[in-house]
N, CA, C, O and the ligand as a Tripos MOL2 file, in Angstrom:
@<TRIPOS>MOLECULE
protein
  301   299    76     0     0
PROTEIN
NO_CHARGES

@<TRIPOS>ATOM
      1 N         136.4490  149.3200  119.8980 N.3       1 MET1
      2 CA        136.1140  148.1040  119.1330 C.3       1 MET1
      3 C         135.6990  148.4500  117.7070 C.2       1 MET1
      4 O         136.1020  147.7880  116.7510 O.2       1 MET1
      5 N         134.9090  149.4720  117.5840 N.am      2 ARG2
      6 CA        134.4340  149.8330  116.2450 C.3       2 ARG2
      7 C         135.5890  150.3100  115.3590 C.2       2 ARG2
      8 O         135.6140  150.0620  114.1540 O.2       2 ARG2
      9 N         136.5400  151.0010  115.9910 N.am      3 LEU3
     10 CA        137.6900  151.5010  115.2390 C.3       3 LEU3
     11 C         138.5140  150.3290  114.7100 C.2       3 LEU3
     12 O         138.9840  150.3660  113.5720 O.2       3 LEU3
     13 N         138.6910  149.2950  115.5250 N.am      4 ASN4
     14 CA        139.4290  148.1070  115.1080 C.3       4 ASN4
     15 C         138.7830  147.4460  113.8940 C.2       4 ASN4
     16 O         139.4710  147.0770  112.9420 O.2       4 ASN4
     17 N         137.5070  147.3050  113.9290 N.am      5 GLU5
     18 CA        136.7850  146.6830  112.8080 C.3       5 GLU5
     19 C         136.9760  147.5000  111.5350 C.2       5 GLU5
     20 O         137.1490  146.9590  110.4430 O.2       5 GLU5
     21 N         136.9390  148.7890  111.7070 N.am      6 TYR6
     22 CA        137.1180  149.6840  110.5690 C.3       6 TYR6
     23 C         138.5060  149.4910  109.9540 C.2       6 TYR6
     24 O         138.6530  149.3990  108.7360 O.2       6 TYR6
     25 N         139.5140  149.4330  110.8190 N.am      7 LYS7
     26 CA        140.8930  149.2600  110.3440 C.3       7 LYS7
     27 C         141.0720  147.9300  109.6030 C.2       7 LYS7
     28 O         141.7140  147.8690  108.5540 O.2       7 LYS7
     29 N         140.4960  146.8810  110.1670 N.am      8 GLU8
     30 CA        140.6090  145.5710  109.5220 C.3       8 GLU8
     31 C         139.9440  145.5790  108.1490 C.2       8 GLU8
     32 O         140.4470  144.9820  107.1980 O.2       8 GLU8
     33 N         138.8370  146.2470  108.0660 N.am      9 GLY9
     34 CA        138.1420  146.3590  106.7880 C.3       9 GLY9
     35 C         138.9980  147.0740  105.7530 C.2       9 GLY9
     36 O         139.0320  146.6740  104.5890 O.2       9 GLY9
     37 N         139.6840  148.1210  106.1660 N.am     10 MET10
     38 CA        140.5590  148.8690  105.2640 C.3      10 MET10
     39 C         141.6900  147.9870  104.7570 C.2      10 MET10
     40 O         142.0060  147.9900  103.5670 O.2      10 MET10
     41 N         142.3030  147.2280  105.6710 N.am     11 THR11
     42 CA        143.4130  146.3620  105.3060 C.3      11 THR11
     43 C         142.9650  145.3010  104.3020 C.2      11 THR11
     44 O         143.6560  145.0330  103.3190 O.2      11 THR11
     45 N         141.8200  144.7090  104.5550 N.am     12 MET12
     46 CA        141.2790  143.7030  103.6440 C.3      12 MET12
     47 C         141.1160  144.2690  102.2330 C.2      12 MET12
     48 O         141.4690  143.6220  101.2470 O.2      12 MET12
     49 N         140.5810  145.4730  102.1560 N.am     13 ALA13
     50 CA        140.3350  146.0980  100.8600 C.3      13 ALA13
     51 C         141.6420  146.2990  100.1000 C.2      13 ALA13
     52 O         141.6980  146.1010   98.8860 O.2      13 ALA13
     53 N         142.6830  146.6880  100.8120 N.am     14 ILE14
     54 CA        143.9770  146.9290  100.1580 C.3      14 ILE14
     55 C         144.5960  145.6120   99.6930 C.2      14 ILE14
     56 O         145.1550  145.5340   98.6000 O.2      14 ILE14
     57 N         144.4930  144.5840  100.5250 N.am     15 VAL15
     58 CA        145.1090  143.3000  100.1950 C.3      15 VAL15
     59 C         144.3920  142.6220   99.0350 C.2      15 VAL15
     60 O         145.0340  142.1030   98.1210 O.2      15 VAL15
     61 N         143.0740  142.6260   99.0690 N.am     16 THR16
     62 CA        142.3370  141.9020   98.0470 C.3      16 THR16
     63 C         142.2440  142.6600   96.7230 C.2      16 THR16
     64 O         142.0060  142.0500   95.6810 O.2      16 THR16
     65 N         142.4250  143.9670   96.7490 N.am     17 LYS17
     66 CA        142.3110  144.7250   95.5020 C.3      17 LYS17
     67 C         143.4560  145.7310   95.3400 C.2      17 LYS17
     68 O         143.2540  146.9370   95.4800 O.2      17 LYS17
     69 N         144.6530  145.2270   95.0440 N.am     18 PRO18
     70 CA        145.7790  146.1370   94.8890 C.3      18 PRO18
     71 C         145.7040  146.9010   93.5740 C.2      18 PRO18
     72 O         146.2590  147.9930   93.4490 O.2      18 PRO18
     73 N         145.0240  146.3310   92.6100 N.am     19 GLN19
     74 CA        145.0060  146.8870   91.2650 C.3      19 GLN19
     75 C         143.8390  146.2460   90.5300 C.2      19 GLN19
     76 O         143.4510  145.1140   90.8180 O.2      19 GLN19
     77 N         143.3050  146.9610   89.6130 N.am     20 ASN20
     78 CA        142.2170  146.4030   88.8180 C.3      20 ASN20
     79 C         142.8060  145.4840   87.7520 C.2      20 ASN20
     80 O         143.0680  145.9030   86.6250 O.2      20 ASN20
     81 N         143.0080  144.2180   88.1330 N.am     21 LYS21
     82 CA        143.6730  143.2780   87.2360 C.3      21 LYS21
     83 C         142.7670  142.0970   86.9320 C.2      21 LYS21
     84 O         142.2100  141.4770   87.8380 O.2      21 LYS21
     85 N         142.6260  141.7970   85.6610 N.am     22 PHE22
     86 CA        141.8020  140.6530   85.2920 C.3      22 PHE22
     87 C         142.2270  140.1370   83.9220 C.2      22 PHE22
     88 O         142.9400  140.8030   83.1710 O.2      22 PHE22
     89 N         141.7630  138.9250   83.6280 N.am     23 GLU23
     90 CA        142.0490  138.3400   82.3280 C.3      23 GLU23
     91 C         140.7990  138.3330   81.4810 C.2      23 GLU23
     92 O         139.6870  138.1860   81.9880 O.2      23 GLU23
     93 N         140.9920  138.4940   80.1830 N.am     24 SER24
     94 CA        139.8510  138.5030   79.2910 C.3      24 SER24
     95 C         140.2860  138.0010   77.9270 C.2      24 SER24
     96 O         141.4660  138.0240   77.5780 O.2      24 SER24
     97 N         139.3090  137.5520   77.1740 N.am     25 LYS25
     98 CA        139.6210  137.1980   75.8010 C.3      25 LYS25
     99 C         139.6580  138.4830   74.9740 C.2      25 LYS25
    100 O         138.8670  139.4010   75.1930 O.2      25 LYS25
    101 N         140.5820  138.5290   74.0310 N.am     26 GLY26
    102 CA        140.6690  139.7370   73.2240 C.3      26 GLY26
    103 C         141.2420  139.4490   71.8560 C.2      26 GLY26
    104 O         141.5300  138.3020   71.5140 O.2      26 GLY26
    105 N         141.4030  140.5000   71.0790 N.am     27 TYR27
    106 CA        141.9850  140.3740   69.7490 C.3      27 TYR27
    107 C         143.3480  141.0360   69.7460 C.2      27 TYR27
    108 O         143.4990  142.1830   70.1650 O.2      27 TYR27
    109 N         144.3440  140.2940   69.2670 N.am     28 VAL28
    110 CA        145.7010  140.8220   69.2300 C.3      28 VAL28
    111 C         146.2420  140.7520   67.8110 C.2      28 VAL28
    112 O         145.8360  139.9130   67.0070 O.2      28 VAL28
    113 N         147.1690  141.6580   67.5290 N.am     29 HIS29
    114 CA        147.7690  141.6990   66.2050 C.3      29 HIS29
    115 C         149.0950  140.9560   66.2350 C.2      29 HIS29
    116 O         150.0350  141.3630   66.9170 O.2      29 HIS29
    117 N         149.1570  139.8660   65.4890 N.am     30 CYS30
    118 CA        150.3960  139.0890   65.4280 C.3      30 CYS30
    119 C         151.3690  139.7660   64.4630 C.2      30 CYS30
    120 O         151.0430  139.9530   63.2910 O.2      30 CYS30
    121 N         152.5630  140.1380   64.9440 N.am     31 PRO31
    122 CA        153.5220  140.8420   64.0820 C.3      31 PRO31
    123 C         154.1920  139.9230   63.0600 C.2      31 PRO31
    124 O         154.7900  140.4040   62.0970 O.2      31 PRO31
    125 N         154.0990  138.6260   63.2570 N.am     32 ILE32
    126 CA        154.7570  137.6850   62.3560 C.3      32 ILE32
    127 C         153.9330  137.4530   61.0910 C.2      32 ILE32
    128 O         154.4420  137.5930   59.9790 O.2      32 ILE32
    129 N         152.6630  137.1010   61.2630 N.am     33 CYS33
    130 CA        151.8250  136.8430   60.0960 C.3      33 CYS33
    131 C         150.8940  138.0220   59.7920 C.2      33 CYS33
    132 O         150.0970  137.9730   58.8540 O.2      33 CYS33
    133 N         151.0070  139.0560   60.5820 N.am     34 THR34
    134 CA        150.2140  140.2910   60.4350 C.3      34 THR34
    135 C         148.7080  140.0380   60.3250 C.2      34 THR34
    136 O         148.0000  140.6850   59.5540 O.2      34 THR34
    137 N         148.2520  139.0800   61.1180 N.am     35 HIS35
    138 CA        146.8230  138.8350   61.1800 C.3      35 HIS35
    139 C         146.3170  139.1350   62.5990 C.2      35 HIS35
    140 O         147.0760  139.1300   63.5680 O.2      35 HIS35
    141 N         145.0560  139.3850   62.6770 N.am     36 THR36
    142 CA        144.4370  139.5840   63.9840 C.3      36 THR36
    143 C         143.8910  138.2530   64.4800 C.2      36 THR36
    144 O         143.0770  137.6160   63.8120 O.2      36 THR36
    145 N         144.3420  137.8460   65.6430 N.am     37 VAL37
    146 CA        143.9360  136.5560   66.1860 C.3      37 VAL37
    147 C         143.3930  136.7250   67.6050 C.2      37 VAL37
    148 O         143.6520  137.7300   68.2680 O.2      37 VAL37
    149 N         142.6420  135.7310   68.0520 N.am     38 GLU38
    150 CA        142.1190  135.7610   69.4110 C.3      38 GLU38
    151 C         143.1630  135.2560   70.3870 C.2      38 GLU38
    152 O         143.9020  134.3210   70.0770 O.2      38 GLU38
    153 N         143.2330  135.8600   71.5570 N.am     39 ALA39
    154 CA        144.1740  135.4290   72.5770 C.3      39 ALA39
    155 C         143.6880  135.8800   73.9450 C.2      39 ALA39
    156 O         142.8360  136.7610   74.0610 O.2      39 ALA39
    157 N         144.2480  135.2550   74.9830 N.am     40 GLN40
    158 CA        143.9630  135.6940   76.3470 C.3      40 GLN40
    159 C         144.7560  136.9640   76.6240 C.2      40 GLN40
    160 O         145.9470  137.0430   76.3240 O.2      40 GLN40
    161 N         144.0940  137.9370   77.1880 N.am     41 VAL41
    162 CA        144.7200  139.2170   77.4710 C.3      41 VAL41
    163 C         144.6620  139.4880   78.9690 C.2      41 VAL41
    164 O         143.6370  139.2600   79.6120 O.2      41 VAL41
    165 N         145.7620  139.9730   79.5130 N.am     42 VAL42
    166 CA        145.8090  140.3370   80.9190 C.3      42 VAL42
    167 C         145.7150  141.8590   81.0230 C.2      42 VAL42
    168 O         146.5300  142.5870   80.4560 O.2      42 VAL42
    169 N         144.7220  142.3140   81.7450 N.am     43 VAL43
    170 CA        144.5290  143.7500   81.9130 C.3      43 VAL43
    171 C         144.9220  144.1240   83.3360 C.2      43 VAL43
    172 O         144.4040  143.5670   84.3030 O.2      43 VAL43
    173 N         145.8470  145.0740   83.4490 N.am     44 ALA44
    174 CA        146.2720  145.5630   84.7570 C.3      44 ALA44
    175 C         146.1600  147.0810   84.7360 C.2      44 ALA44
    176 O         146.9280  147.7710   84.0660 O.2      44 ALA44
    177 N         145.1990  147.5730   85.4740 N.am     45 GLY45
    178 CA        144.9660  149.0180   85.4540 C.3      45 GLY45
    179 C         144.4690  149.4360   84.0870 C.2      45 GLY45
    180 O         143.4200  148.9820   83.6300 O.2      45 GLY45
    181 N         145.2240  150.3010   83.4390 N.am     46 ARG46
    182 CA        144.8160  150.7600   82.1110 C.3      46 ARG46
    183 C         145.5870  150.0870   80.9950 C.2      46 ARG46
    184 O         145.3330  150.3520   79.8200 O.2      46 ARG46
    185 N         146.5270  149.2190   81.3420 N.am     47 THR47
    186 CA        147.3210  148.5680   80.3040 C.3      47 THR47
    187 C         146.8350  147.1440   80.0530 C.2      47 THR47
    188 O         146.5860  146.3790   80.9840 O.2      47 THR47
    189 N         146.7090  146.8170   78.7950 N.am     48 ALA48
    190 CA        146.3120  145.4720   78.3860 C.3      48 ALA48
    191 C         147.5010  144.8190   77.6910 C.2      48 ALA48
    192 O         148.0920  145.3870   76.7730 O.2      48 ALA48
    193 N         147.8410  143.6090   78.1490 N.am     49 ARG49
    194 CA        148.9650  142.8940   77.5550 C.3      49 ARG49
    195 C         148.5230  141.4890   77.1830 C.2      49 ARG49
    196 O         147.5820  140.9390   77.7560 O.2      49 ARG49
    197 N         149.2190  140.9270   76.2180 N.am     50 VAL50
    198 CA        148.9600  139.5490   75.8390 C.3      50 VAL50
    199 C         149.5030  138.6480   76.9450 C.2      50 VAL50
    200 O         150.6320  138.8270   77.4020 O.2      50 VAL50
    201 N         148.7030  137.6880   77.3690 N.am     51 LYS51
    202 CA        149.1660  136.7610   78.3900 C.3      51 LYS51
    203 C         150.3410  135.9660   77.8430 C.2      51 LYS51
    204 O         150.2350  135.3770   76.7670 O.2      51 LYS51
    205 N         151.4760  135.9360   78.5710 N.am     52 PRO52
    206 CA        152.6700  135.2530   78.0640 C.3      52 PRO52
    207 C         152.4650  133.7540   77.8690 C.2      52 PRO52
    208 O         151.6740  133.1200   78.5680 O.2      52 PRO52
    209 N         153.1910  133.2100   76.9090 N.am     53 GLY53
    210 CA        153.1730  131.7670   76.6860 C.3      53 GLY53
    211 C         152.1430  131.2940   75.6770 C.2      53 GLY53
    212 O         151.9230  130.0910   75.5370 O.2      53 GLY53
    213 N         151.5160  132.2120   74.9800 N.am     54 GLN54
    214 CA        150.5200  131.8150   73.9930 C.3      54 GLN54
    215 C         151.1160  131.7990   72.5920 C.2      54 GLN54
    216 O         152.1050  132.4720   72.3030 O.2      54 GLN54
    217 N         150.4820  131.0070   71.7310 N.am     55 LYS55
    218 CA        150.9770  130.9200   70.3630 C.3      55 LYS55
    219 C         149.9020  131.3320   69.3810 C.2      55 LYS55
    220 O         148.7100  131.1370   69.6180 O.2      55 LYS55
    221 N         150.3420  131.9020   68.2830 N.am     56 CYS56
    222 CA        149.4300  132.3290   67.2460 C.3      56 CYS56
    223 C         148.8160  131.0970   66.5700 C.2      56 CYS56
    224 O         149.5480  130.2020   66.1460 O.2      56 CYS56
    225 N         147.4940  131.0420   66.4650 N.am     57 PRO57
    226 CA        146.8450  129.8860   65.8320 C.3      57 PRO57
    227 C         147.1300  129.7940   64.3280 C.2      57 PRO57
    228 O         146.8950  128.7510   63.7190 O.2      57 PRO57
    229 N         147.6250  130.8600   63.7380 N.am     58 ARG58
    230 CA        147.9000  130.8660   62.3060 C.3      58 ARG58
    231 C         149.3490  130.4590   61.9760 C.2      58 ARG58
    232 O         149.5860  129.5790   61.1480 O.2      58 ARG58
    233 N         150.2980  131.1110   62.6370 N.am     59 CYS59
    234 CA        151.7030  130.8610   62.2770 C.3      59 CYS59
    235 C         152.4810  130.1830   63.3970 C.2      59 CYS59
    236 O         153.6730  129.9220   63.2320 O.2      59 CYS59
    237 N         151.8500  129.8900   64.5290 N.am     60 SER60
    238 CA        152.4650  129.1750   65.6470 C.3      60 SER60
    239 C         153.6590  129.8940   66.2760 C.2      60 SER60
    240 O         154.4340  129.2740   67.0050 O.2      60 SER60
    241 N         153.8140  131.1580   66.0130 N.am     61 SER61
    242 CA        154.8880  131.8860   66.6850 C.3      61 SER61
    243 C         154.3440  132.4740   67.9870 C.2      61 SER61
    244 O         153.1330  132.5670   68.1900 O.2      61 SER61
    245 N         155.2540  132.8610   68.8460 N.am     62 THR62
    246 CA        154.8140  133.3560   70.1530 C.3      62 THR62
    247 C         154.0800  134.6930   70.0160 C.2      62 THR62
    248 O         154.4230  135.5390   69.1900 O.2      62 THR62
    249 N         153.0820  134.8390   70.8400 N.am     63 LEU63
    250 CA        152.2950  136.0780   70.7940 C.3      63 LEU63
    251 C         152.7500  137.1030   71.8330 C.2      63 LEU63
    252 O         152.0990  138.1290   72.0290 O.2      63 LEU63
    253 N         153.8640  136.8200   72.4920 N.am     64 ASP64
    254 CA        154.3470  137.7450   73.5240 C.3      64 ASP64
    255 C         154.5960  139.1470   72.9790 C.2      64 ASP64
    256 O         154.4280  140.1390   73.6890 O.2      64 ASP64
    257 N         154.9990  139.2180   71.7060 N.am     65 ALA65
    258 CA        155.3200  140.5150   71.1060 C.3      65 ALA65
    259 C         154.1150  141.1500   70.4200 C.2      65 ALA65
    260 O         154.1950  142.2720   69.9200 O.2      65 ALA65
    261 N         153.0120  140.4330   70.4020 N.am     66 ALA66
    262 CA        151.8250  140.9570   69.7350 C.3      66 ALA66
    263 C         151.1960  142.0730   70.5450 C.2      66 ALA66
    264 O         151.3470  142.1190   71.7660 O.2      66 ALA66
    265 N         150.4920  142.9720   69.8740 N.am     67 TYR67
    266 CA        149.7990  143.9760   70.6640 C.3      67 TYR67
    267 C         148.2860  143.8150   70.6350 C.2      67 TYR67
    268 O         147.6820  143.3240   69.6810 O.2      67 TYR67
    269 N         147.7270  144.2590   71.7380 N.am     68 VAL68
    270 CA        146.2830  144.0810   71.9280 C.3      68 VAL68
    271 C         145.5200  145.1490   71.1560 C.2      68 VAL68
    272 O         145.7750  146.3450   71.2980 O.2      68 VAL68
    273 N         144.5910  144.6960   70.3470 N.am     69 LEU69
    274 CA        143.7640  145.6300   69.5950 C.3      69 LEU69
    275 C         142.5120  145.9940   70.3680 C.2      69 LEU69
    276 O         142.1840  147.1660   70.5510 O.2      69 LEU69
    277 N         141.8240  144.9580   70.8160 N.am     70 ARG70
    278 CA        140.6330  145.2460   71.6200 C.3      70 ARG70
    279 C         140.2610  144.0420   72.4740 C.2      70 ARG70
    280 O         140.6840  142.9120   72.2310 O.2      70 ARG70
    281 N         139.4640  144.3300   73.4670 N.am     71 LEU71
    282 CA        139.0390  143.2930   74.3910 C.3      71 LEU71
    283 C         137.6270  142.8710   74.0870 C.2      71 LEU71
    284 O         136.8010  143.6410   73.5970 O.2      71 LEU71
    285 N         137.3830  141.6130   74.3990 N.am     72 GLU72
    286 CA        136.0330  141.0920   74.2530 C.3      72 GLU72
    287 C         135.4920  140.8510   75.6470 C.2      72 GLU72
    288 O         135.7650  139.8240   76.2670 O.2      72 GLU72
    289 N         134.7270  141.8030   76.1250 N.am     73 ARG73
    290 CA        134.1850  141.6180   77.4670 C.3      73 ARG73
    291 C         132.8140  142.2570   77.5790 C.2      73 ARG73
    292 O         132.4700  143.2140   76.8860 O.2      73 ARG73
    293 N         132.0790  141.6930   78.4610 N.am     74 ALA74
    294 CA        130.7200  142.1980   78.6750 C.3      74 ALA74
    295 C         130.7930  143.5600   79.3530 C.2      74 ALA74
    296 O         131.3710  143.6930   80.4320 O.2      74 ALA74
    297 N         130.2230  144.5400   78.7350 N.am     75 ALA75
    298 CA        130.2900  145.8950   79.2770 C.3      75 ALA75
    299 C         129.3380  146.0570   80.4600 C.2      75 ALA75
    300 O         129.2590  147.1360   81.0460 O.2      75 ALA75
    301 ZN        150.7490  134.8150   63.5550 Zn       76 ZN76
@<TRIPOS>BOND
     1     1     2 1
     2     2     3 1
     3     3     4 2
     4     3     5 am
     5     5     6 1
     6     6     7 1
     7     7     8 2
     8     7     9 am
     9     9    10 1
    10    10    11 1
    11    11    12 2
    12    11    13 am
    13    13    14 1
    14    14    15 1
    15    15    16 2
    16    15    17 am
    17    17    18 1
    18    18    19 1
    19    19    20 2
    20    19    21 am
    21    21    22 1
    22    22    23 1
    23    23    24 2
    24    23    25 am
    25    25    26 1
    26    26    27 1
    27    27    28 2
    28    27    29 am
    29    29    30 1
    30    30    31 1
    31    31    32 2
    32    31    33 am
    33    33    34 1
    34    34    35 1
    35    35    36 2
    36    35    37 am
    37    37    38 1
    38    38    39 1
    39    39    40 2
    40    39    41 am
    41    41    42 1
    42    42    43 1
    43    43    44 2
    44    43    45 am
    45    45    46 1
    46    46    47 1
    47    47    48 2
    48    47    49 am
    49    49    50 1
    50    50    51 1
    51    51    52 2
    52    51    53 am
    53    53    54 1
    54    54    55 1
    55    55    56 2
    56    55    57 am
    57    57    58 1
    58    58    59 1
    59    59    60 2
    60    59    61 am
    61    61    62 1
    62    62    63 1
    63    63    64 2
    64    63    65 am
    65    65    66 1
    66    66    67 1
    67    67    68 2
    68    67    69 am
    69    69    70 1
    70    70    71 1
    71    71    72 2
    72    71    73 am
    73    73    74 1
    74    74    75 1
    75    75    76 2
    76    75    77 am
    77    77    78 1
    78    78    79 1
    79    79    80 2
    80    79    81 am
    81    81    82 1
    82    82    83 1
    83    83    84 2
    84    83    85 am
    85    85    86 1
    86    86    87 1
    87    87    88 2
    88    87    89 am
    89    89    90 1
    90    90    91 1
    91    91    92 2
    92    91    93 am
    93    93    94 1
    94    94    95 1
    95    95    96 2
    96    95    97 am
    97    97    98 1
    98    98    99 1
    99    99   100 2
   100    99   101 am
   101   101   102 1
   102   102   103 1
   103   103   104 2
   104   103   105 am
   105   105   106 1
   106   106   107 1
   107   107   108 2
   108   107   109 am
   109   109   110 1
   110   110   111 1
   111   111   112 2
   112   111   113 am
   113   113   114 1
   114   114   115 1
   115   115   116 2
   116   115   117 am
   117   117   118 1
   118   118   119 1
   119   119   120 2
   120   119   121 am
   121   121   122 1
   122   122   123 1
   123   123   124 2
   124   123   125 am
   125   125   126 1
   126   126   127 1
   127   127   128 2
   128   127   129 am
   129   129   130 1
   130   130   131 1
   131   131   132 2
   132   131   133 am
   133   133   134 1
   134   134   135 1
   135   135   136 2
   136   135   137 am
   137   137   138 1
   138   138   139 1
   139   139   140 2
   140   139   141 am
   141   141   142 1
   142   142   143 1
   143   143   144 2
   144   143   145 am
   145   145   146 1
   146   146   147 1
   147   147   148 2
   148   147   149 am
   149   149   150 1
   150   150   151 1
   151   151   152 2
   152   151   153 am
   153   153   154 1
   154   154   155 1
   155   155   156 2
   156   155   157 am
   157   157   158 1
   158   158   159 1
   159   159   160 2
   160   159   161 am
   161   161   162 1
   162   162   163 1
   163   163   164 2
   164   163   165 am
   165   165   166 1
   166   166   167 1
   167   167   168 2
   168   167   169 am
   169   169   170 1
   170   170   171 1
   171   171   172 2
   172   171   173 am
   173   173   174 1
   174   174   175 1
   175   175   176 2
   176   175   177 am
   177   177   178 1
   178   178   179 1
   179   179   180 2
   180   179   181 am
   181   181   182 1
   182   182   183 1
   183   183   184 2
   184   183   185 am
   185   185   186 1
   186   186   187 1
   187   187   188 2
   188   187   189 am
   189   189   190 1
   190   190   191 1
   191   191   192 2
   192   191   193 am
   193   193   194 1
   194   194   195 1
   195   195   196 2
   196   195   197 am
   197   197   198 1
   198   198   199 1
   199   199   200 2
   200   199   201 am
   201   201   202 1
   202   202   203 1
   203   203   204 2
   204   203   205 am
   205   205   206 1
   206   206   207 1
   207   207   208 2
   208   207   209 am
   209   209   210 1
   210   210   211 1
   211   211   212 2
   212   211   213 am
   213   213   214 1
   214   214   215 1
   215   215   216 2
   216   215   217 am
   217   217   218 1
   218   218   219 1
   219   219   220 2
   220   219   221 am
   221   221   222 1
   222   222   223 1
   223   223   224 2
   224   223   225 am
   225   225   226 1
   226   226   227 1
   227   227   228 2
   228   227   229 am
   229   229   230 1
   230   230   231 1
   231   231   232 2
   232   231   233 am
   233   233   234 1
   234   234   235 1
   235   235   236 2
   236   235   237 am
   237   237   238 1
   238   238   239 1
   239   239   240 2
   240   239   241 am
   241   241   242 1
   242   242   243 1
   243   243   244 2
   244   243   245 am
   245   245   246 1
   246   246   247 1
   247   247   248 2
   248   247   249 am
   249   249   250 1
   250   250   251 1
   251   251   252 2
   252   251   253 am
   253   253   254 1
   254   254   255 1
   255   255   256 2
   256   255   257 am
   257   257   258 1
   258   258   259 1
   259   259   260 2
   260   259   261 am
   261   261   262 1
   262   262   263 1
   263   263   264 2
   264   263   265 am
   265   265   266 1
   266   266   267 1
   267   267   268 2
   268   267   269 am
   269   269   270 1
   270   270   271 1
   271   271   272 2
   272   271   273 am
   273   273   274 1
   274   274   275 1
   275   275   276 2
   276   275   277 am
   277   277   278 1
   278   278   279 1
   279   279   280 2
   280   279   281 am
   281   281   282 1
   282   282   283 1
   283   283   284 2
   284   283   285 am
   285   285   286 1
   286   286   287 1
   287   287   288 2
   288   287   289 am
   289   289   290 1
   290   290   291 1
   291   291   292 2
   292   291   293 am
   293   293   294 1
   294   294   295 1
   295   295   296 2
   296   295   297 am
   297   297   298 1
   298   298   299 1
   299   299   300 2
@<TRIPOS>SUBSTRUCTURE
     1 MET1         2 RESIDUE 1 A MET
     2 ARG2         6 RESIDUE 1 A ARG
     3 LEU3        10 RESIDUE 1 A LEU
     4 ASN4        14 RESIDUE 1 A ASN
     5 GLU5        18 RESIDUE 1 A GLU
     6 TYR6        22 RESIDUE 1 A TYR
     7 LYS7        26 RESIDUE 1 A LYS
     8 GLU8        30 RESIDUE 1 A GLU
     9 GLY9        34 RESIDUE 1 A GLY
    10 MET10       38 RESIDUE 1 A MET
    11 THR11       42 RESIDUE 1 A THR
    12 MET12       46 RESIDUE 1 A MET
    13 ALA13       50 RESIDUE 1 A ALA
    14 ILE14       54 RESIDUE 1 A ILE
    15 VAL15       58 RESIDUE 1 A VAL
    16 THR16       62 RESIDUE 1 A THR
    17 LYS17       66 RESIDUE 1 A LYS
    18 PRO18       70 RESIDUE 1 A PRO
    19 GLN19       74 RESIDUE 1 A GLN
    20 ASN20       78 RESIDUE 1 A ASN
    21 LYS21       82 RESIDUE 1 A LYS
    22 PHE22       86 RESIDUE 1 A PHE
    23 GLU23       90 RESIDUE 1 A GLU
    24 SER24       94 RESIDUE 1 A SER
    25 LYS25       98 RESIDUE 1 A LYS
    26 GLY26      102 RESIDUE 1 A GLY
    27 TYR27      106 RESIDUE 1 A TYR
    28 VAL28      110 RESIDUE 1 A VAL
    29 HIS29      114 RESIDUE 1 A HIS
    30 CYS30      118 RESIDUE 1 A CYS
    31 PRO31      122 RESIDUE 1 A PRO
    32 ILE32      126 RESIDUE 1 A ILE
    33 CYS33      130 RESIDUE 1 A CYS
    34 THR34      134 RESIDUE 1 A THR
    35 HIS35      138 RESIDUE 1 A HIS
    36 THR36      142 RESIDUE 1 A THR
    37 VAL37      146 RESIDUE 1 A VAL
    38 GLU38      150 RESIDUE 1 A GLU
    39 ALA39      154 RESIDUE 1 A ALA
    40 GLN40      158 RESIDUE 1 A GLN
    41 VAL41      162 RESIDUE 1 A VAL
    42 VAL42      166 RESIDUE 1 A VAL
    43 VAL43      170 RESIDUE 1 A VAL
    44 ALA44      174 RESIDUE 1 A ALA
    45 GLY45      178 RESIDUE 1 A GLY
    46 ARG46      182 RESIDUE 1 A ARG
    47 THR47      186 RESIDUE 1 A THR
    48 ALA48      190 RESIDUE 1 A ALA
    49 ARG49      194 RESIDUE 1 A ARG
    50 VAL50      198 RESIDUE 1 A VAL
    51 LYS51      202 RESIDUE 1 A LYS
    52 PRO52      206 RESIDUE 1 A PRO
    53 GLY53      210 RESIDUE 1 A GLY
    54 GLN54      214 RESIDUE 1 A GLN
    55 LYS55      218 RESIDUE 1 A LYS
    56 CYS56      222 RESIDUE 1 A CYS
    57 PRO57      226 RESIDUE 1 A PRO
    58 ARG58      230 RESIDUE 1 A ARG
    59 CYS59      234 RESIDUE 1 A CYS
    60 SER60      238 RESIDUE 1 A SER
    61 SER61      242 RESIDUE 1 A SER
    62 THR62      246 RESIDUE 1 A THR
    63 LEU63      250 RESIDUE 1 A LEU
    64 ASP64      254 RESIDUE 1 A ASP
    65 ALA65      258 RESIDUE 1 A ALA
    66 ALA66      262 RESIDUE 1 A ALA
    67 TYR67      266 RESIDUE 1 A TYR
    68 VAL68      270 RESIDUE 1 A VAL
    69 LEU69      274 RESIDUE 1 A LEU
    70 ARG70      278 RESIDUE 1 A ARG
    71 LEU71      282 RESIDUE 1 A LEU
    72 GLU72      286 RESIDUE 1 A GLU
    73 ARG73      290 RESIDUE 1 A ARG
    74 ALA74      294 RESIDUE 1 A ALA
    75 ALA75      298 RESIDUE 1 A ALA
    76 ZN76       301 GROUP 0 **** ****
């Protein structure tokens, strides 16, 4: 019985946490207007990407091609 509980616990851990993935607000560099703007950033493991479907508040172009400069998160 104890072994079964242990196995179920292991499975739960794998299912609920496949990767350290979360969303955060961050600063991204817009390649169109070359300004740094705030955007939602998706962090998966060690890579941070701009969340798709966002627009630059300055030039209204898509931020999909922008790169993340830094994240704004509580340490
Ligand atoms: Zn822009």
